[in-house]
N, C-alpha and C positions, 0 to 999 in steps of 0.2 A: 276508710274508703272501702265500699262493697265491691265485691269482685263481678265482673262480667263474665258469663260462662259462654264459650263457644263449644259446640260438638261437631267433631269432623272424623273423616274415616282415614284421612292422610293430610300430611302436613307439607308444603312446599316452600323451600327457604331459599330467598336470594342470600348472596355472600356478602359483597361489600356493602357496609354501612348497615347490614342486618346482623350477621354473624361476627364479621370482621371489620375493624376499623382501619382501613387503608387511605384514610383521607390524605395523609402526608405525602404518600407516594403519588397518588392521583394529581394531587395539586403540584408537585415538584414537575411531573412529566407534562401535563397539561399546560402549565404556565410557560414551560420552555418551547414547547409546540406553538402555542398562540403567539409568543413574542416572534418566532421564526417566521411566522406568516403574517406579521402585521396586524394582529388581532389584540384587543383588549382581553388580558388574561382574566379579569374578574367576570366579564360577560361570558368568556368562554366557560368558566366553571360552574356557571348556572345551569348549562345544558350537559354537562358530560356524565353526570352520575346516572346509573341505570342502563345507559344503551352501549351498544358495541362502539368501540372507537370510530369505525369508517361511518356509522350512522350520526355520531356527533359531528365529525367533520363535514358530512353533508349538510347538516342544519348550519354550521357555521360558515362554509364555503359553498353555498349552493351550486355555483356555475362551474365549479371544478369537476373535471372527468372523475367518474367513480373509480377508474382504475388507479388514479393518483391516491385516492382515500384509502383503497385496500392496501396499497403498497405502503403508505404511512402507518396504517393500522399494525401491520406486520412489525414495523420498526418500533411502534409504541409498546406492542405486546411484549417484545423482547426486552425493553427497557424496564418496562413494570415487572416484568418476572425476575429480573436480576436485581431489583430495587426492593427489598423487603424491611428497609430500616424504618422503624416505627409502626410496623404492622403488629397490631395487638387485637386480642378479643374483644367485642363489645361486651359491656357489663352483663354479667349473667349467662353469657353464651356457654362456657364450659359445663355448667350445671344443667342448663337446658339441653344440651346436645346429650348428655349423659342420660337425662330422663326420657328423651325420645328414641335412645339407642336402639330399642326393640319394638318400636313402633312403625308403621308405614310413612316413610318421609324421603324426600328427594331434594337435592341441590339444584336450583334453577338459576344460572348465573350468565351474565353476558361476557365473562371471562373465558378465555379457552382453558382447555384442560391443563396445560402447564402453568399458567397463571393462577388458575384455581388451586391447583395443588401446592405452588410455593406459598400463597396467602394462607391457606388452612394449615399448612405445616409451620409457618411463621407464628401463627396464633395459637398453635398447639391444639388444634381442634380436630376431632376425627372427620374424615371424609366420608360423607354418606355413599352407601353401596350403590344407590341409583343417583344418577346426576345428568343435567342436561346443560351442556357447555356449548359455546360459541359455534364449535364445529358442526353441532347436531340441528341447527335451525338454520332457515333461509331467510328469516326476518329478525330483526333485533326488537327487544322491547321498545315501544309500547306495543308492539304486536304480540298477541297471546299465544302464539305458536310455542314457546318455550314451556309455558305452563300446562298448555294442553298435553304436550308430550310427556311431561313429567307425570300427570294424572294417568295418561293411558299406561305409561310403563309400570306404573303401581297398580294399575288395574281398577281405578275408581271413576265414577262421574265428577265432572267439574263442580258440581253442586256439593259433593262430599268433601271438597278440599278447602283448607284454609291456607292462604298465602302470608308469608311474613316478608314485608318489603319496607324500603326507606325511601325511595326516589318517586319523583312524578311519573317517570316513564314505566317503572315498575308497578306501581300502584295501578296505573291505566291498565298495563297488561293483564294484571290479576283480576280487574273488573272486567275487562273484555272477554276474559275466559270465563265469565260467570262465576267466579269464586269470590268468597268473603275474604278480606284484607285485613290484617293487624299491620299498622303502620308502626315503624320502629324509628326512634331518634327524632332529631329536630327537623329534618327535612320533611318528613311525613306530616308533621303536626297540622299543617295548613292545607292537607291535600284531602281532608274528609275520609280517611279509611274508616272502616267499619268500628274499629277500636285504635287507639293510639297508646303506645307506651313510650316511654323516654329509653329504656334499654330492655333486657330480657330477665332482669332481676325480680320483677313482680309478676311472674308467670308460673302457675304450677300446673303440671301436667298429671292427669288422672286417665288411667287404662281402665276403660269400664268393661264389665263382663261380656256385653255384646260385641267387643271388639271395636267399639268407637273410642275416640280420644275426647276428653273433655279438658279444656283449656281455661283454668281459672285465672282471669287477667286483671290485675291490679289488686290481687289479694295480698294482705299483709303477710 
């Protein structure tokens, strides 16, 4: 397989499903919540990935007052933060994070800072110095706000950034921000990202002399 090469100035990384496999926790917590509210857990799990909890609840219970969603979201975040059983790195994530350690990159996640710290720690991955968590945005993915904030904090234009994402909401957010998107994992395969990879094992990172980052994707 020949490699696809993307050139960027900065990388913006989603966490869940992209760097960290937290599906076991997410499914436990959201199945429980769905059953408590008389919803089909399987239907609920189709929309939970990529969004902040309150935004998922608004999709599933559109007539419910937003204050109740925010209250439930606080409980959900506490449950998810306390439950790291089964949280592991996505294949290739440790080597990928090591390869970009000295390059411009940021974490852009729908998790809050406590949940992000818990999951990155459980997966034994380094926490990026620049991160945009739930507390720092007014709108959840698929709104592009988080990615645009990450690019601005790193000091780069949207067109110079490449997003790594796994979910429909996240890929839509990256596109809306005007960024190229590498889709990671099975959820991303059907969402037409610019490039798709099963995990992070087939990505080679090259730091160019002009300061740009070359991503060799699919390279053996």
